[in-house]
N, CA, C and O atoms as a GROMACS GRO file, in nm:
protein
  236
    1UNK      N    1  12.192   8.760   9.611
    1UNK     CA    2  12.110   8.703   9.490
    1UNK      C    3  12.011   8.756   9.439
    1UNK      O    4  11.930   8.796   9.523
    2UNK      N    5  11.974   8.780   9.297
    2UNK     CA    6  11.893   8.856   9.353
    2UNK      C    7  11.752   8.841   9.300
    2UNK      O    8  11.744   8.745   9.222
    3UNK      N    9  11.605   8.926   9.324
    3UNK     CA   10  11.488   8.805   9.314
    3UNK      C   11  11.458   8.926   9.215
    3UNK      O   12  11.496   9.040   9.189
    4UNK      N   13  11.350   8.816   9.171
    4UNK     CA   14  11.338   8.889   8.997
    4UNK      C   15  11.182   8.836   8.992
    4UNK      O   16  11.164   8.714   9.002
    5UNK      N   17  11.068   8.923   8.977
    5UNK     CA   18  10.875   8.890   8.958
    5UNK      C   19  10.885   8.908   8.831
    5UNK      O   20  10.962   8.978   8.766
    6UNK      N   21  10.769   8.813   8.789
    6UNK     CA   22  10.772   8.809   8.661
    6UNK      C   23  10.581   8.834   8.689
    6UNK      O   24  10.519   8.774   8.778
    7UNK      N   25  10.511   8.943   8.580
    7UNK     CA   26  10.361   8.868   8.520
    7UNK      C   27  10.393   8.809   8.440
    7UNK      O   28  10.501   8.806   8.381
    8UNK      N   29  10.219   8.700   8.413
    8UNK     CA   30  10.244   8.626   8.280
    8UNK      C   31  10.092   8.594   8.245
    8UNK      O   32   9.995   8.569   8.316
    9UNK      N   33  10.111   8.606   8.088
    9UNK     CA   34   9.963   8.620   8.110
    9UNK      C   35   9.997   8.611   7.915
    9UNK      O   36  10.088   8.666   7.852
   10UNK      N   37   9.936   8.562   7.889
   10UNK     CA   38   9.807   8.438   7.734
   10UNK      C   39   9.822   8.630   7.639
   10UNK      O   40   9.786   8.738   7.686
   11UNK      N   41   9.899   8.599   7.471
   11UNK     CA   42   9.907   8.655   7.377
   11UNK      C   43   9.797   8.737   7.338
   11UNK      O   44   9.825   8.852   7.304
   12UNK      N   45   9.710   8.712   7.337
   12UNK     CA   46   9.557   8.684   7.380
   12UNK      C   47   9.512   8.884   7.425
   12UNK      O   48   9.470   8.986   7.370
   13UNK      N   49   9.564   8.830   7.576
   13UNK     CA   50   9.538   8.913   7.658
   13UNK      C   51   9.535   8.977   7.631
   13UNK      O   52   9.437   9.038   7.589
   14UNK      N   53   9.719   9.029   7.642
   14UNK     CA   54   9.760   9.136   7.546
   14UNK      C   55   9.716   9.136   7.454
   14UNK      O   56   9.645   9.035   7.451
   15UNK      N   57   9.712   9.168   7.398
   15UNK     CA   58   9.694   9.213   7.201
   15UNK      C   59   9.638   9.272   7.114
   15UNK      O   60   9.648   9.344   7.014
   16UNK      N   61   9.515   9.167   7.249
   16UNK     CA   62   9.379   9.170   7.206
   16UNK      C   63   9.275   9.231   7.358
   16UNK      O   64   9.217   9.337   7.334
   17UNK      N   65   9.263   9.201   7.432
   17UNK     CA   66   9.140   9.222   7.524
   17UNK      C   67   9.227   9.377   7.615
   17UNK      O   68   9.171   9.462   7.684
   18UNK      N   69   9.321   9.370   7.594
   18UNK     CA   70   9.331   9.486   7.672
   18UNK      C   71   9.369   9.623   7.688
   18UNK      O   72   9.485   9.661   7.701
   19UNK      N   73   9.235   9.720   7.684
   19UNK     CA   74   9.252   9.879   7.654
   19UNK      C   75   9.338   9.914   7.557
   19UNK      O   76   9.340   9.911   7.434
   20UNK      N   77   9.400   9.945   7.636
   20UNK     CA   78   9.566   9.984   7.529
   20UNK      C   79   9.593   9.928   7.458
   20UNK      O   80   9.520   9.838   7.499
   21UNK      N   81   9.646   9.876   7.356
   21UNK     CA   82   9.747   9.796   7.250
   21UNK      C   83   9.917   9.842   7.311
   21UNK      O   84   9.986   9.944   7.308
   22UNK      N   85   9.936   9.663   7.378
   22UNK     CA   86  10.083   9.693   7.422
   22UNK      C   87  10.131   9.731   7.345
   22UNK      O   88  10.080   9.656   7.262
   23UNK      N   89  10.222   9.818   7.264
   23UNK     CA   90  10.331   9.860   7.191
   23UNK      C   91  10.309   9.945   7.254
   23UNK      O   92  10.370   9.943   7.361
   24UNK      N   93  10.221  10.061   7.234
   24UNK     CA   94  10.131  10.189   7.280
   24UNK      C   95  10.246  10.122   7.432
   24UNK      O   96  10.366  10.099   7.426
   25UNK      N   97  10.167  10.106   7.537
   25UNK     CA   98  10.187  10.031   7.628
   25UNK      C   99  10.351  10.042   7.745
   25UNK      O  100  10.381  10.077   7.859
   26UNK      N  101  10.433   9.970   7.589
   26UNK     CA  102  10.547   9.962   7.620
   26UNK      C  103  10.642  10.073   7.539
   26UNK      O  104  10.762  10.081   7.562
   27UNK      N  105  10.610  10.113   7.494
   27UNK     CA  106  10.720  10.308   7.456
   27UNK      C  107  10.633  10.438   7.548
   27UNK      O  108  10.632  10.555   7.511
   28UNK      N  109  10.543  10.370   7.710
   28UNK     CA  110  10.466  10.416   7.762
   28UNK      C  111  10.592  10.434   7.893
   28UNK      O  112  10.661  10.520   7.946
   29UNK      N  113  10.577  10.357   7.896
   29UNK     CA  114  10.672  10.312   8.010
   29UNK      C  115  10.832  10.336   7.961
   29UNK      O  116  10.897  10.413   8.032
   30UNK      N  117  10.898  10.278   7.850
   30UNK     CA  118  10.980  10.398   7.799
   30UNK      C  119  11.012  10.497   7.784
   30UNK      O  120  11.121  10.539   7.748
   31UNK      N  121  10.910  10.557   7.814
   31UNK     CA  122  10.967  10.734   7.742
   31UNK      C  123  10.925  10.784   7.898
   31UNK      O  124  10.938  10.903   7.928
   32UNK      N  125  10.864  10.669   8.011
   32UNK     CA  126  10.870  10.764   8.165
   32UNK      C  127  10.958  10.687   8.208
   32UNK      O  128  10.993  10.738   8.314
   33UNK      N  129  11.012  10.601   8.193
   33UNK     CA  130  11.216  10.519   8.220
   33UNK      C  131  11.214  10.646   8.218
   33UNK      O  132  11.190  10.691   8.331
   34UNK      N  133  11.235  10.760   8.104
   34UNK     CA  134  11.374  10.791   8.015
   34UNK      C  135  11.343  10.951   8.111
   34UNK      O  136  11.426  11.025   8.164
   35UNK      N  137  11.197  10.964   8.106
   35UNK     CA  138  11.207  11.074   8.117
   35UNK      C  139  11.275  11.154   8.294
   35UNK      O  140  11.321  11.268   8.309
   36UNK      N  141  11.249  10.994   8.448
   36UNK     CA  142  11.300  10.997   8.519
   36UNK      C  143  11.436  10.972   8.532
   36UNK      O  144  11.475  10.939   8.644
   37UNK      N  145  11.509  10.981   8.448
   37UNK     CA  146  11.642  10.931   8.427
   37UNK      C  147  11.669  10.763   8.503
   37UNK      O  148  11.768  10.740   8.572
   38UNK      N  149  11.554  10.652   8.470
   38UNK     CA  150  11.592  10.523   8.573
   38UNK      C  151  11.633  10.439   8.442
   38UNK      O  152  11.592  10.467   8.329
   39UNK      N  153  11.725  10.326   8.471
   39UNK     CA  154  11.721  10.258   8.431
   39UNK      C  155  11.630  10.131   8.339
   39UNK      O  156  11.545  10.083   8.414
   40UNK      N  157  11.627  10.093   8.256
   40UNK     CA  158  11.495   9.982   8.164
   40UNK      C  159  11.525   9.849   8.351
   40UNK      O  160  11.629   9.839   8.417
   41UNK      N  161  11.398   9.782   8.373
   41UNK     CA  162  11.407   9.667   8.437
   41UNK      C  163  11.356   9.586   8.372
   41UNK      O  164  11.412   9.516   8.288
   42UNK      N  165  11.241   9.586   8.402
   42UNK     CA  166  11.152   9.489   8.274
   42UNK      C  167  11.158   9.468   8.094
   42UNK      O  168  11.215   9.557   8.030
   43UNK      N  169  11.116   9.383   8.040
   43UNK     CA  170  11.128   9.342   8.033
   43UNK      C  171  10.975   9.257   7.936
   43UNK      O  172  10.862   9.256   7.985
   44UNK      N  173  11.008   9.199   7.808
   44UNK     CA  174  10.869   9.223   7.708
   44UNK      C  175  10.943   9.061   7.695
   44UNK      O  176  11.063   9.060   7.668
   45UNK      N  177  10.872   8.928   7.715
   45UNK     CA  178  10.944   8.817   7.624
   45UNK      C  179  10.814   8.754   7.546
   45UNK      O  180  10.700   8.768   7.591
   46UNK      N  181  10.826   8.724   7.494
   46UNK     CA  182  10.734   8.616   7.368
   46UNK      C  183  10.644   8.497   7.376
   46UNK      O  184  10.539   8.440   7.347
   47UNK      N  185  10.801   8.501   7.457
   47UNK     CA  186  10.831   8.290   7.465
   47UNK      C  187  10.902   8.233   7.591
   47UNK      O  188  11.022   8.216   7.610
   48UNK      N  189  10.751   8.198   7.704
   48UNK     CA  190  10.911   8.208   7.725
   48UNK      C  191  10.919   8.119   7.847
   48UNK      O  192  10.851   8.123   7.949
   49UNK      N  193  11.046   8.013   7.802
   49UNK     CA  194  11.039   7.873   7.801
   49UNK      C  195  11.118   7.867   7.886
   49UNK      O  196  11.213   7.792   7.863
   50UNK      N  197  11.118   7.940   8.016
   50UNK     CA  198  11.160   7.910   8.147
   50UNK      C  199  11.035   7.825   8.257
   50UNK      O  200  11.051   7.754   8.356
   51UNK      N  201  10.932   7.863   8.197
   51UNK     CA  202  10.799   7.830   8.236
   51UNK      C  203  10.777   7.648   8.243
   51UNK      O  204  10.704   7.572   8.308
   52UNK      N  205  10.852   7.638   8.170
   52UNK     CA  206  10.879   7.464   8.152
   52UNK      C  207  10.980   7.430   8.366
   52UNK      O  208  10.973   7.327   8.434
   53UNK      N  209  11.019   7.499   8.384
   53UNK     CA  210  11.111   7.437   8.455
   53UNK      C  211  11.052   7.489   8.666
   53UNK      O  212  11.083   7.453   8.780
   54UNK      N  213  10.943   7.600   8.591
   54UNK     CA  214  10.821   7.541   8.763
   54UNK      C  215  10.701   7.506   8.748
   54UNK      O  216  10.599   7.547   8.804
   55UNK      N  217  10.729   7.368   8.609
   55UNK     CA  218  10.617   7.210   8.657
   55UNK      C  219  10.687   7.117   8.833
   55UNK      O  220  10.606   7.071   8.913
   56UNK      N  221  10.788   7.111   8.849
   56UNK     CA  222  10.806   7.054   8.947
   56UNK      C  223  10.817   7.146   9.103
   56UNK      O  224  10.857   7.128   9.218
   57UNK      N  225  10.773   7.220   9.045
   57UNK     CA  226  10.807   7.380   9.248
   57UNK      C  227  10.604   7.302   9.283
   57UNK      O  228  10.499   7.269   9.229
   58UNK      N  229  10.670   7.316   9.403
   58UNK     CA  230  10.525   7.293   9.434
   58UNK      C  231  10.458   7.422   9.522
   58UNK      O  232  10.525   7.455   9.620
   59UNK      N  233  10.363   7.479   9.504
   59UNK     CA  234  10.340   7.679   9.552
   59UNK      C  235  10.317   7.654   9.687
   59UNK      O  236  10.297   7.747   9.765
   0.00000   0.00000   0.00000
C-alpha cells in the first residue's frame, strides 16, 4: 500500500502571503525534477474535496 503525504494551506496563504508567487514556485519545482531526471510525484489541488473524509478521524 502506498503512503501519501500532503500539505494543506489556504488559497490566501499560497497566492498572497508567500514571498514567491505560487506559479513560479511550481515551475521551479518542475524544472528541478526534470533536470534531475526525477518523475513528478506531487500535485497541486485547488479544491480538495477529500478533506471531508477526515472529519471522522481521531487525531
